[in-house]
C-alpha positions as CSV (number, residue, x, y, z in Angstrom):
1,M,55.6,59.7,19.3
2,E,52.1,59.2,20.9
3,R,49.4,57.9,18.6
4,I,45.9,59.1,19.4
5,L,42.5,58.1,18.0
6,V,39.6,60.5,18.6
7,L,36.1,58.9,18.3
8,C,32.6,60.3,18.2
9,T,29.5,59.1,16.5
10,G,29.4,61.0,13.1
11,N,33.1,62.0,12.7
12,S,32.1,65.3,11.1
13,C,32.6,68.0,13.8
14,R,34.0,67.4,17.3
15,S,36.4,64.6,16.5
16,I,37.6,66.4,13.3
17,M,38.4,69.5,15.4
18,A,40.1,67.5,18.1
19,E,42.2,65.7,15.6
20,A,43.5,68.9,14.0
21,L,44.0,70.5,17.4
22,L,46.0,67.5,18.7
23,N,48.2,67.5,15.6
24,H,48.8,71.2,15.8
25,L,49.3,71.7,19.5
26,G,51.2,68.4,19.8
27,R,54.0,69.9,17.6
28,G,55.2,66.5,16.4
29,R,54.9,64.8,19.8
30,V,51.5,63.2,18.8
31,V,49.9,61.9,15.7
32,S,46.2,62.0,15.8
33,V,43.4,60.6,13.6
34,S,39.7,60.5,14.0
35,A,36.8,58.2,13.2
36,G,33.1,57.6,14.0
37,S,31.0,54.6,14.9
38,R,28.3,55.9,12.4
39,P,30.2,58.3,10.2
40,T,28.2,60.9,8.3
41,G,30.4,60.6,5.3
42,H,31.2,64.3,5.2
43,V,33.1,66.8,7.3
44,H,30.9,69.7,8.4
45,P,32.1,72.8,6.6
46,L,31.8,74.9,9.8
47,S,34.3,72.6,11.5
48,L,36.8,73.5,8.9
49,A,35.9,77.2,8.9
50,T,36.2,77.3,12.7
51,L,39.7,75.7,12.6
52,N,40.8,78.0,9.9
53,R,39.5,81.1,11.7
54,H,41.5,80.1,14.7
55,G,44.7,79.6,12.7
56,I,44.6,75.7,12.8
57,D,45.3,73.9,9.5
58,P,42.7,71.1,9.4
59,G,44.7,69.2,6.7
60,Q,42.5,67.0,4.6
61,P,40.1,65.3,7.1
62,R,37.4,62.9,6.1
63,S,34.5,61.3,7.9
64,Q,35.4,57.7,8.2
65,S,34.5,54.6,10.1
66,W,36.5,53.4,13.1
67,D,36.7,50.1,11.2
68,A,39.5,51.8,9.2
69,F,41.7,51.7,12.4
70,A,40.6,48.3,13.8
71,D,44.0,46.7,13.2
72,Q,46.1,49.6,14.5
73,N,47.5,50.2,17.9
74,F,47.0,53.5,19.7
75,D,48.4,54.9,22.9
76,L,45.2,56.8,23.7
77,V,41.6,56.8,22.5
78,I,39.5,59.9,23.3
79,T,35.8,59.9,22.9
80,V,34.1,63.3,22.4
81,C,30.4,62.5,22.5
82,D,27.8,64.4,24.6
83,Q,26.7,62.4,27.6
84,A,24.5,65.3,28.7
85,A,22.4,64.8,25.5
86,A,22.2,61.1,26.1
87,E,24.3,60.5,23.0
88,I,25.7,57.0,22.8
89,C,29.4,57.0,22.6
90,P,31.4,54.4,20.7
91,V,33.3,52.0,22.9
92,F,36.8,51.1,21.9
93,L,37.7,47.7,23.2
94,G,41.2,46.7,24.1
95,P,43.9,47.6,26.6
96,T,44.4,51.1,25.2
97,K,44.2,54.1,27.7
98,K,40.9,55.9,27.2
99,L,39.6,59.4,28.0
100,H,36.1,60.7,27.6
101,W,35.5,64.4,27.1
102,S,31.7,65.1,27.0
103,T,31.3,67.7,24.3
104,P,28.1,69.1,22.8
105,D,27.6,68.5,19.1
106,P,27.7,71.9,17.3
107,A,26.1,70.4,14.2
108,K,22.9,70.4,16.3
109,A,23.0,74.1,17.1
110,T,20.1,76.2,16.0
111,G,19.4,79.9,15.7
112,T,21.0,82.6,13.8
113,D,24.3,82.2,11.8
114,A,26.0,84.0,14.7
115,D,24.5,81.5,17.2
116,I,25.6,78.5,15.2
117,Q,29.1,80.0,14.7
118,A,29.3,80.6,18.5
119,A,28.4,76.9,19.1
120,F,31.3,75.8,16.9
121,D,33.6,78.3,18.6
122,D,32.6,77.1,22.1
123,V,33.3,73.5,21.1
124,F,36.7,74.6,19.6
125,H,37.7,76.3,22.9
126,Q,36.5,73.4,25.1
127,L,38.6,71.0,23.0
128,K,41.6,73.3,22.9
129,H,41.6,73.7,26.6
130,R,41.3,70.0,27.3
131,I,44.1,69.2,24.8
132,E,46.4,71.9,26.2
133,E,45.8,70.4,29.7
134,Y,46.5,66.9,28.4
135,L,49.7,67.9,26.6
136,A,51.1,70.0,29.5
């Protein structure tokens, strides 16, 4: 079973959605957890709503520091920060395989409720596509 850690800065949106998607789509082949370098301390409610709307059980995620996993070994670490927005991604040291998936932060979306929901859906679909490709 592959152990995957998903990292971002706040651990409230993107990494939470990626964790749930990996666990769902991995069908027992992977165990995924997520964390942040500067966790917000809360999971964005639209992250959970987006997962539920697309039939993905988010479980009981929480926004937590990557310090919680400092003494654990992972087969893969995935960062999901947005390089296009000059967001500083956490750097996971060690010999672990690493991937970076530049992903916009839907928590920063503005506009109508429909615009914001669309931003969360876009991120969901980006992550789902990347995870499906990785697991294929």
